[in-house]
C-alpha positions as a Markdown table, in Angstrom:
| # | Residue | x | y | z |
|---|---|---|---|---|
| 1 | Met | -16.5 | -41.4 | 81.1 |
| 2 | Ile | -15.8 | -42.9 | 77.8 |
| 3 | Lys | -19.5 | -43.1 | 77.1 |
| 4 | Leu | -19.7 | -39.4 | 77.9 |
| 5 | Phe | -16.8 | -38.6 | 75.6 |
| 6 | Phe | -18.6 | -40.4 | 72.6 |
| 7 | Ala | -21.9 | -38.7 | 73.5 |
| 8 | Leu | -20.2 | -35.4 | 73.3 |
| 9 | Phe | -18.5 | -36.4 | 70.0 |
| 10 | Phe | -22.0 | -37.2 | 68.7 |
| 11 | Ile | -23.6 | -34.0 | 69.7 |
| 12 | Thr | -20.9 | -31.8 | 68.7 |
| 13 | Thr | -20.8 | -33.6 | 65.3 |
| 14 | Asn | -24.5 | -33.1 | 64.8 |
| 15 | Ala | -24.8 | -29.6 | 66.3 |
| 16 | Ser | -25.5 | -28.1 | 62.9 |
| 17 | Ala | -27.7 | -29.3 | 60.2 |
| 18 | Tyr | -26.3 | -32.7 | 59.3 |
| 19 | Ile | -24.7 | -33.1 | 55.9 |
| 20 | Pro | -22.9 | -36.4 | 55.2 |
| 21 | Thr | -19.5 | -36.5 | 53.4 |
| 22 | Val | -19.2 | -38.3 | 50.1 |
| 23 | Glu | -17.1 | -41.0 | 51.7 |
| 24 | Ser | -19.6 | -41.7 | 54.4 |
| 25 | Leu | -22.5 | -42.1 | 51.9 |
| 26 | Phe | -20.6 | -45.0 | 50.2 |
| 27 | Arg | -20.2 | -46.9 | 53.4 |
| 28 | His | -23.7 | -48.7 | 53.0 |
| 29 | Gly | -24.6 | -47.6 | 56.5 |
| 30 | Ala | -27.4 | -50.1 | 57.1 |
| 31 | Asn | -25.1 | -53.2 | 57.0 |
| 32 | Pro | -23.3 | -54.5 | 60.1 |
| 33 | Asp | -19.5 | -54.4 | 60.2 |
| 34 | Val | -17.6 | -57.0 | 58.4 |
| 35 | Ser | -15.4 | -59.1 | 60.6 |
| 36 | Ala | -14.4 | -61.9 | 58.3 |
| 37 | Asn | -11.4 | -61.3 | 55.9 |
| 38 | Gly | -12.8 | -63.3 | 53.1 |
| 39 | Val | -16.0 | -62.4 | 51.0 |
| 40 | Ala | -17.3 | -64.2 | 48.0 |
| 41 | Leu | -19.9 | -62.6 | 45.8 |
| 42 | Thr | -21.8 | -64.6 | 43.1 |
| 43 | Phe | -23.6 | -62.8 | 40.3 |
| 44 | Ala | -25.0 | -63.3 | 36.7 |
| 45 | Val | -24.9 | -60.7 | 33.9 |
| 46 | Arg | -27.5 | -60.6 | 31.3 |
| 47 | Lys | -27.3 | -58.5 | 28.3 |
| 48 | Ile | -30.9 | -56.9 | 27.7 |
| 49 | Glu | -32.8 | -55.7 | 24.8 |
| 50 | Ala | -32.3 | -52.0 | 23.9 |
| 51 | Gly | -35.5 | -49.9 | 24.4 |
| 52 | Ile | -35.7 | -50.4 | 28.1 |
| 53 | Lys | -34.4 | -47.3 | 29.6 |
| 54 | Ser | -32.3 | -47.6 | 32.5 |
| 55 | Asp | -34.2 | -45.0 | 34.7 |
| 56 | Glu | -37.7 | -46.5 | 33.7 |
| 57 | Lys | -39.7 | -47.6 | 36.6 |
| 58 | Ser | -39.9 | -51.2 | 35.2 |
| 59 | Asp | -40.6 | -54.5 | 36.8 |
| 60 | Val | -37.6 | -56.8 | 36.4 |
| 61 | Ser | -39.9 | -59.2 | 34.5 |
| 62 | Leu | -39.5 | -56.9 | 31.6 |
| 63 | Leu | -36.0 | -58.1 | 31.1 |
| 64 | Asn | -37.0 | -61.5 | 29.8 |
| 65 | Glu | -35.5 | -61.1 | 26.3 |
| 66 | Thr | -31.8 | -61.7 | 26.7 |
| 67 | Lys | -29.2 | -61.8 | 24.1 |
| 68 | Ser | -26.3 | -63.4 | 26.3 |
| 69 | Glu | -25.7 | -64.5 | 29.8 |
| 70 | Asp | -22.5 | -64.7 | 31.9 |
| 71 | Tyr | -22.0 | -66.1 | 35.4 |
| 72 | Tyr | -19.2 | -65.0 | 37.9 |
| 73 | Lys | -17.8 | -65.5 | 41.3 |
| 74 | Ile | -15.5 | -62.9 | 42.9 |
| 75 | Phe | -13.4 | -63.8 | 46.0 |
| 76 | Tyr | -12.1 | -60.9 | 48.1 |
| 77 | Thr | -9.4 | -61.5 | 50.7 |
| 78 | Lys | -8.7 | -58.4 | 52.9 |
| 79 | Val | -5.0 | -57.9 | 53.3 |
| 80 | Ser | -4.9 | -54.5 | 54.9 |
| 81 | Gln | -7.0 | -51.4 | 55.0 |
| 82 | Asp | -6.6 | -50.6 | 51.2 |
| 83 | Val | -5.4 | -53.9 | 49.7 |
| 84 | Trp | -7.3 | -57.1 | 48.8 |
| 85 | Lys | -6.3 | -60.3 | 47.0 |
| 86 | Val | -9.0 | -60.6 | 44.2 |
| 87 | Ala | -9.8 | -63.7 | 42.3 |
| 88 | Gln | -12.6 | -63.7 | 39.7 |
| 89 | Thr | -14.0 | -66.8 | 38.1 |
| 90 | Arg | -16.3 | -67.0 | 35.1 |
| 91 | Tyr | -18.7 | -69.9 | 34.2 |
| 92 | Lys | -20.6 | -70.9 | 31.2 |
| 93 | Asn | -23.9 | -71.8 | 33.1 |
| 94 | Ser | -25.7 | -71.2 | 36.5 |
| 95 | Thr | -24.4 | -74.6 | 37.8 |
| 96 | Phe | -21.1 | -72.8 | 38.9 |
| 97 | Asn | -19.4 | -76.4 | 38.9 |
| 98 | Glu | -16.0 | -77.3 | 37.8 |
| 99 | Ala | -17.1 | -78.4 | 34.4 |
| 100 | Ser | -18.6 | -75.0 | 33.6 |
| 101 | Leu | -15.5 | -73.0 | 34.6 |
| 102 | Leu | -14.3 | -70.9 | 31.7 |
| 103 | Glu | -11.6 | -68.6 | 33.1 |
| 104 | Lys | -10.1 | -67.1 | 36.2 |
| 105 | Lys | -8.3 | -63.8 | 36.9 |
| 106 | Tyr | -6.2 | -63.2 | 39.9 |
| 107 | Phe | -4.9 | -59.9 | 41.4 |
| 108 | Pro | -2.6 | -60.6 | 44.5 |
| 109 | Asn | -2.3 | -56.9 | 45.4 |
| 110 | Phe | -5.8 | -55.2 | 44.3 |
| 111 | Thr | -6.0 | -51.6 | 45.3 |
| 112 | Ser | -7.9 | -48.5 | 44.0 |
| 113 | Tyr | -5.0 | -48.0 | 41.6 |
| 114 | Thr | -5.0 | -51.5 | 40.0 |
| 115 | Ile | -7.6 | -50.5 | 37.5 |
| 116 | Lys | -6.2 | -47.6 | 35.3 |
| 117 | Gly | -7.7 | -44.2 | 36.0 |
| 118 | Ser | -8.6 | -43.7 | 32.4 |
| 119 | Ala | -11.9 | -43.2 | 30.5 |
| 120 | Glu | -11.3 | -46.5 | 28.8 |
| 121 | Glu | -11.0 | -48.5 | 32.1 |
| 122 | Ser | -13.4 | -46.5 | 34.2 |
| 123 | Glu | -16.5 | -48.7 | 33.7 |
| 124 | Lys | -14.5 | -51.4 | 35.6 |
| 125 | Gly | -13.1 | -49.1 | 38.3 |
| 126 | Ile | -16.4 | -47.5 | 39.2 |
| 127 | Phe | -18.4 | -50.8 | 39.1 |
| 128 | His | -16.0 | -52.6 | 41.3 |
| 129 | Gly | -15.5 | -49.7 | 43.5 |
| 130 | Met | -19.4 | -49.6 | 44.0 |
| 131 | Leu | -19.4 | -53.5 | 44.8 |
| 132 | Ile | -16.5 | -53.0 | 47.4 |
| 133 | Ser | -18.2 | -50.0 | 49.1 |
| 134 | Met | -21.4 | -52.1 | 49.5 |
| 135 | Ile | -19.7 | -55.4 | 50.6 |
| 136 | Phe | -17.1 | -54.0 | 53.0 |
| 137 | Asn | -19.1 | -50.9 | 54.1 |
| 138 | Asp | -15.9 | -48.8 | 52.9 |
| 139 | Gly | -16.1 | -46.0 | 50.5 |
| 140 | Thr | -12.4 | -45.2 | 50.4 |
| 141 | Phe | -11.7 | -47.5 | 47.3 |
| 142 | Leu | -14.4 | -45.8 | 45.3 |
| 143 | Ile | -13.3 | -42.3 | 46.4 |
| 144 | Asn | -9.7 | -43.0 | 45.6 |
| 145 | Tyr | -10.6 | -44.4 | 42.2 |
| 146 | Leu | -12.8 | -41.4 | 41.3 |
| 147 | Lys | -9.8 | -39.2 | 42.3 |
| 148 | Ser | -7.5 | -41.1 | 39.8 |
| 149 | Leu | -10.3 | -40.0 | 37.2 |
| 150 | Ala | -9.9 | -36.4 | 38.4 |
| 151 | Val | -13.3 | -36.3 | 39.9 |
| 152 | Pro | -13.1 | -33.5 | 42.6 |
| 153 | Val | -14.0 | -35.7 | 45.6 |
| 154 | Lys | -12.1 | -36.2 | 48.8 |
| 155 | Leu | -11.5 | -38.7 | 51.7 |
| 156 | Asn | -12.8 | -37.8 | 55.1 |
| 157 | Ser | -9.2 | -37.7 | 56.2 |
| 158 | Glu | -8.6 | -34.8 | 53.9 |
| 159 | Ile | -11.7 | -32.6 | 55.1 |
| 160 | Ile | -11.7 | -33.3 | 58.7 |
| 161 | Asn | -11.8 | -30.3 | 61.0 |
| 162 | Arg | -8.3 | -30.9 | 62.7 |
| 163 | Gln | -8.7 | -28.2 | 65.3 |
| 164 | Lys | -12.1 | -29.8 | 66.6 |
| 165 | Val | -10.2 | -33.2 | 66.6 |
| 166 | Thr | -7.4 | -31.8 | 68.6 |
| 167 | Phe | -9.7 | -30.3 | 71.2 |
| 168 | Leu | -11.7 | -33.4 | 71.4 |
| 169 | Ala | -8.5 | -35.5 | 71.9 |
| 170 | Ser | -7.3 | -33.2 | 74.7 |
| 171 | Tyr | -10.9 | -33.6 | 76.4 |
| 172 | Lys | -10.6 | -37.3 | 76.0 |
| 173 | Gln | -7.3 | -37.3 | 77.9 |
| 174 | Tyr | -8.8 | -35.0 | 80.6 |
| 175 | Leu | -11.7 | -37.4 | 81.1 |
| 176 | Phe | -9.2 | -40.3 | 81.5 |
| 177 | Ser | -7.4 | -38.4 | 84.0 |
| 178 | Val | -10.3 | -37.3 | 86.2 |
| 179 | Asn | -11.9 | -40.7 | 85.9 |
| 180 | Lys | -8.7 | -42.2 | 87.2 |
| 181 | Asp | -8.4 | -39.9 | 90.2 |
| 182 | Arg | -11.4 | -37.7 | 91.1 |
| 183 | Thr | -9.0 | -35.1 | 92.9 |
| 184 | Asn | -7.5 | -34.2 | 89.6 |
| 185 | Arg | -10.5 | -32.1 | 89.0 |
| 186 | Lys | -9.2 | -29.5 | 91.2 |
| 187 | Thr | -5.9 | -29.2 | 89.5 |
| 188 | Glu | -6.6 | -29.9 | 85.8 |
| 189 | Ile | -8.5 | -27.7 | 83.5 |
| 190 | Asn | -11.1 | -28.8 | 81.3 |
| 191 | Pro | -9.7 | -28.1 | 77.8 |
| 192 | Leu | -13.3 | -27.4 | 76.5 |
| 193 | Lys | -13.7 | -24.7 | 79.2 |
| 194 | Pro | -10.5 | -22.7 | 79.5 |
| 195 | Glu | -10.4 | -19.9 | 82.0 |
| 196 | Asp | -9.1 | -17.4 | 79.4 |
| 197 | Leu | -12.1 | -15.6 | 77.5 |
| 198 | Ala | -10.3 | -15.4 | 74.3 |
| 199 | Ser | -9.4 | -19.1 | 74.5 |
| 200 | Arg | -13.0 | -20.0 | 75.5 |
| 201 | Glu | -14.3 | -18.3 | 72.5 |
| 202 | Lys | -11.8 | -20.0 | 70.2 |
| 203 | Val | -12.9 | -23.5 | 71.6 |
| 204 | Asp | -16.6 | -22.7 | 71.4 |
| 205 | Leu | -16.3 | -21.6 | 67.7 |
| 206 | Ala | -14.4 | -24.8 | 66.9 |
| 207 | Met | -16.7 | -27.0 | 68.7 |
| 208 | Ser | -19.8 | -25.4 | 67.1 |
| 209 | Glu | -18.4 | -26.2 | 63.5 |
| 210 | Pro | -19.1 | -29.5 | 61.8 |
| 211 | Met | -16.5 | -32.4 | 62.2 |
| 212 | Tyr | -16.0 | -32.2 | 58.3 |
| 213 | Ile | -15.5 | -29.3 | 56.0 |
| 214 | Asp | -18.6 | -29.2 | 53.8 |
| 215 | Gln | -17.5 | -29.6 | 50.1 |
| 216 | Lys | -20.9 | -28.5 | 48.9 |
| 217 | Gln | -21.3 | -31.8 | 46.8 |
| 218 | Val | -24.2 | -33.5 | 48.9 |
| 219 | Thr | -27.6 | -32.2 | 49.0 |
| 220 | Leu | -31.1 | -33.6 | 49.6 |
| 221 | Thr | -33.2 | -34.7 | 46.5 |
| 222 | Arg | -36.1 | -36.9 | 45.7 |
| 223 | Glu | -35.7 | -40.2 | 43.8 |
| 224 | Asn | -38.9 | -42.0 | 42.9 |
| 225 | Gly | -40.8 | -39.8 | 45.2 |
| 226 | Glu | -38.6 | -40.5 | 48.2 |
| 227 | Ile | -36.1 | -38.3 | 50.1 |
| 228 | Ala | -32.5 | -39.3 | 49.2 |
| 229 | Trp | -28.9 | -37.8 | 49.1 |
| 230 | Leu | -27.5 | -36.5 | 45.9 |
| 231 | Val | -23.7 | -36.4 | 45.2 |
| 232 | Asn | -23.0 | -34.0 | 42.6 |
| 233 | Ala | -19.2 | -33.8 | 41.7 |
| 234 | Glu | -19.0 | -33.2 | 38.0 |
| 235 | Pro | -18.6 | -35.5 | 35.9 |
| 236 | Phe | -19.9 | -37.9 | 38.7 |
| 237 | Glu | -23.3 | -38.2 | 40.3 |
| 238 | Ala | -25.0 | -40.4 | 42.7 |
| 239 | Val | -28.2 | -40.9 | 44.5 |
| 240 | Ile | -28.2 | -42.7 | 47.9 |
| 241 | Ser | -31.2 | -43.4 | 50.1 |
| 242 | Tyr | -31.7 | -40.9 | 53.0 |
| 243 | Lys | -32.1 | -43.4 | 56.0 |
| 244 | Glu | -30.4 | -46.6 | 55.0 |
| 245 | Lys | -27.6 | -45.1 | 52.9 |
| 246 | Glu | -28.0 | -47.5 | 50.1 |
| 247 | Ile | -26.7 | -46.6 | 46.6 |
| 248 | Lys | -29.6 | -46.2 | 44.3 |
| 249 | Arg | -28.0 | -44.6 | 41.2 |
| 250 | Ile | -24.6 | -43.9 | 39.8 |
| 251 | Lys | -23.8 | -41.9 | 36.5 |
| 252 | Tyr | -20.4 | -40.9 | 35.3 |
| 253 | Lys | -19.7 | -39.0 | 32.1 |
| 254 | Ser | -16.4 | -39.3 | 30.1 |
| 255 | Ser | -15.0 | -38.8 | 26.8 |
| 256 | Gln | -16.2 | -42.3 | 25.9 |
| 257 | Gly | -19.7 | -41.5 | 26.8 |
| 258 | Glu | -22.1 | -41.9 | 29.8 |
| 259 | Phe | -21.9 | -44.8 | 32.2 |
| 260 | Glu | -24.8 | -45.4 | 34.5 |
| 261 | Met | -25.9 | -48.1 | 37.1 |
| 262 | Ile | -29.2 | -48.3 | 38.7 |
| 263 | Cys | -29.6 | -50.5 | 41.9 |
| 264 | Lys | -33.0 | -52.3 | 42.6 |
| 265 | Asp | -34.7 | -54.5 | 45.1 |
| 266 | Asp | -32.3 | -54.5 | 48.1 |
| 267 | Trp | -32.5 | -57.8 | 50.0 |
| 268 | Leu | -30.3 | -59.6 | 52.7 |
| 269 | Ala | -28.1 | -61.6 | 50.4 |
| 270 | Asn | -26.7 | -63.6 | 53.3 |
| 271 | Gly | -29.3 | -63.1 | 55.9 |
| 272 | Ser | -27.6 | -60.1 | 57.4 |
| 273 | His | -26.0 | -57.9 | 54.6 |
| 274 | Ser | -28.2 | -56.0 | 52.3 |
| 275 | Leu | -27.3 | -55.6 | 48.6 |
| 276 | Pro | -29.2 | -54.7 | 45.6 |
| 277 | Arg | -30.6 | -58.0 | 43.8 |
| 278 | Tyr | -30.5 | -56.3 | 40.5 |
| 279 | Ile | -28.0 | -53.7 | 39.0 |
| 280 | Leu | -29.1 | -52.3 | 35.8 |
| 281 | Val | -26.1 | -51.1 | 33.8 |
| 282 | Lys | -25.8 | -48.9 | 30.7 |
| 283 | Asp | -22.2 | -48.8 | 29.3 |
| 284 | Tyr | -20.4 | -46.2 | 27.2 |
| 285 | Lys | -21.7 | -47.8 | 24.0 |
| 286 | Gly | -25.3 | -47.6 | 25.2 |
| 287 | Glu | -25.7 | -51.4 | 25.7 |
| 288 | Leu | -27.7 | -52.4 | 28.5 |
| 289 | Phe | -27.1 | -55.1 | 31.1 |
| 290 | Gln | -28.8 | -56.7 | 34.1 |
| 291 | Val | -26.5 | -57.7 | 37.1 |
| 292 | Glu | -28.3 | -60.3 | 39.4 |
| 293 | Val | -26.6 | -60.8 | 42.8 |
| 294 | Leu | -27.1 | -64.4 | 43.5 |
| 295 | Asn | -25.3 | -64.9 | 46.8 |
| 296 | Leu | -22.9 | -63.3 | 49.3 |
| 297 | Arg | -20.8 | -65.2 | 51.7 |
| 298 | His | -18.4 | -64.2 | 54.5 |
| 299 | Tyr | -15.7 | -66.5 | 55.7 |
| 300 | Leu | -12.2 | -66.7 | 57.4 |
| 301 | Glu | -9.6 | -67.1 | 54.8 |
| 302 | Lys | -6.1 | -68.6 | 55.2 |
| 303 | Glu | -3.1 | -68.0 | 52.8 |
| 304 | Asn | -3.2 | -71.9 | 52.2 |
| 305 | Asp | -6.8 | -71.8 | 51.1 |
| 306 | Ile | -6.1 | -69.2 | 48.5 |
| 307 | Val | -3.1 | -71.1 | 47.1 |
| 308 | Ser | -5.2 | -74.3 | 46.9 |
| 309 | Arg | -8.0 | -72.6 | 45.2 |
| 310 | Leu | -5.8 | -71.0 | 42.6 |
| 311 | Lys | -3.9 | -74.4 | 41.9 |
| 312 | Lys | -7.3 | -76.2 | 41.5 |
| 313 | Trp | -8.5 | -73.6 | 39.1 |
| 314 | Asp | -5.3 | -73.8 | 37.0 |
| 315 | Ser | -5.6 | -77.4 | 36.8 |
| 316 | Leu | -9.3 | -77.4 | 35.6 |
| 317 | Leu | -8.3 | -74.6 | 33.1 |
| 318 | Lys | -5.1 | -76.3 | 31.7 |
| 319 | Gly | -5.3 | -76.3 | 28.0 |
| 320 | Lys | -8.5 | -74.2 | 27.9 |
| 321 | Glu | -8.6 | -70.5 | 26.7 |
| 322 | Ser | -11.8 | -68.6 | 26.8 |
| 323 | Leu | -12.0 | -66.0 | 24.0 |
| 324 | Glu | -15.7 | -65.1 | 24.7 |
| 325 | Pro | -16.0 | -61.2 | 24.9 |
| 326 | Lys | -17.2 | -59.9 | 28.5 |
| 327 | Pro | -19.1 | -56.8 | 29.5 |
| 328 | Ser | -16.7 | -53.8 | 29.6 |
| 329 | Phe | -17.4 | -53.3 | 33.4 |
| 330 | Val | -16.3 | -56.8 | 34.5 |
| 331 | Leu | -12.7 | -57.6 | 35.3 |
């Protein structure tokens, strides 16, 4: 009976032409669910020569001439649905060893409101919102941050068809009842098939409608000759692959300029979870960077592990102070 309920849910959700919501597109749908509460992401940032356009169909080998290079590890520990403990470490070379540690940043309660919703901080907020959406299969952080920038996007919970949900919930209870006792079919009325004609028409109308109210912000487009989803919520725009729901491009315009990210060469970063190997970033100043994802690791994190790690970093960094500038989109 439960299988029947979910089959009905799927059919009624897809009865009309399927248009995904903005939030659902930022769930990186091709990835399996994340069961671990700890995730570590390792990446390198290289500043690249101007003259290579961010939308150019170039091979990554064109990015050879670098001006500077930075190495980072970010540790995410899931606390609740919308809260993480986040620690970011920075290294001076690709060894990522203790001797190369330059600095650490720690946020014990990291949410979509930790980074200020302003034009000046928006590069950080959007970049890290994109990372979280891909790593945790969760678009709520990015949607909430965009809302803090006054981008007119909404969470699924804000646009859900509540009348349809109510009818489906009633039908679920009906299925439980008749499955428990078959004789209840004779006394209980199927809430999706009321006897009253007016009530039946009302139910049929609600069930024929989409599960989410279309905000007219998602359409089909072509990206590099392939069908893709286009999110257009001025001043924000994004392109997501049609089938895998992988982010291909994000663009945001503010009073500071135009911020753009292009994702390339998706790969299984840890054997099961897909991430772009390269993210090309153009900041508000027009400077270009290549972010190379080096490793993704999932693990079970305990509070003592976090405390121990922080103490170790503090000990290694005692008496040190890093004054080297960082890219504007990094914490």
